Residue, then its C-alpha position, 0 to 999 in steps of 0.5 A: m779867926e786866929t787863936i789868942t793865948l794868954p802869953i800873946i795877950l800878956l806879952n804882945i796885946i796888952p803892952e802894945a795897947i798901953l804903948l799906943i794909948n800913951l803915944g796917942l794921948i801925948l801926940i794930941g797934947i794930953k799928959p796921960d795918967k799912967k795908971r789909967v793908961m795901964v788899966a785901959g791897956i789891960l782892958q783892951g787886951i781882955i776885950c781883944y781876946y773876946v772880940r777875936k774869939n766871938c766875931g768874924f774876921g773883918i767885923h772884929i776890927i770895927v768892934q774892937y775900935i768901938f770898944f777901944v774908943l769907949g775904953t779910952w774915953m771911960v777909963v782914961r777919962t778923956k773927952f770923947m773926941a779926944a778918945v776917937v782921935v787917939n784911937i785913929i792915931m793908934v790904928i795908923v801907927a800900928i798899921l805902919l809899924e806892923g806892916s813894915i816890920g811884918l814885911v821885914i822879919p819874914y824876909i830876914t828870917g825866912i819864916t812865913f807870916g802864916e807860920m809866925m801867926s800859927r806858932q805862939y812862941l814865934r808870934v811873941l818873939l817876933s812881936l818884940p821888935y814892934i814893942m821895942i820900936l813903940m817904946i823908943i817912939n814913946y820915949w822920944v816923944i816924951k823927952s822931946k815934948f813933941t805933940l801934933e797940936e801945932d800941926i793939927k789946930l783942931l786938937y786945941k779945940i778937942n782938948g779944950k785949949d785956947y789956940k791963941k793963948d796956948s800956941c803963942k810963945i814968948v820970944k825975947k827981943t834982942v837989940 
């Protein structure tokens, strides 16, 4: 398993967790409490360290996901199904962004993925574009008040909202 050091936890894993939790909650229509999101992100960074240190490769993903769902549910105090959906969104966003950035950066820099993961300073430095893109997406989603509630009707039920009441918008009639 890879070695995770304190700078990687502080500058990569915790900010990533905070941004992904925040994004996931906003996308499903929950306005997150910033302090709770930060505590959940810090907790996930700590959990990530111990899971990756003590679990074998592959199984660590399942164990981390379970702890991330429980952490989001208990710390952020969402409904359990909301925590599951938030973490599914987190995984999808992380895979898409890390995958595409992970392909582009080695191509541009000429540094192999193995070398990036083995050198602490490179790993932290090369994770910055990923963190910046997450910050931009969070900013855009907040500013535009974008959610997936209209697209995924199940989110109304998960959030305990009435679809007919909350999705109807009053439109002025013009004559």
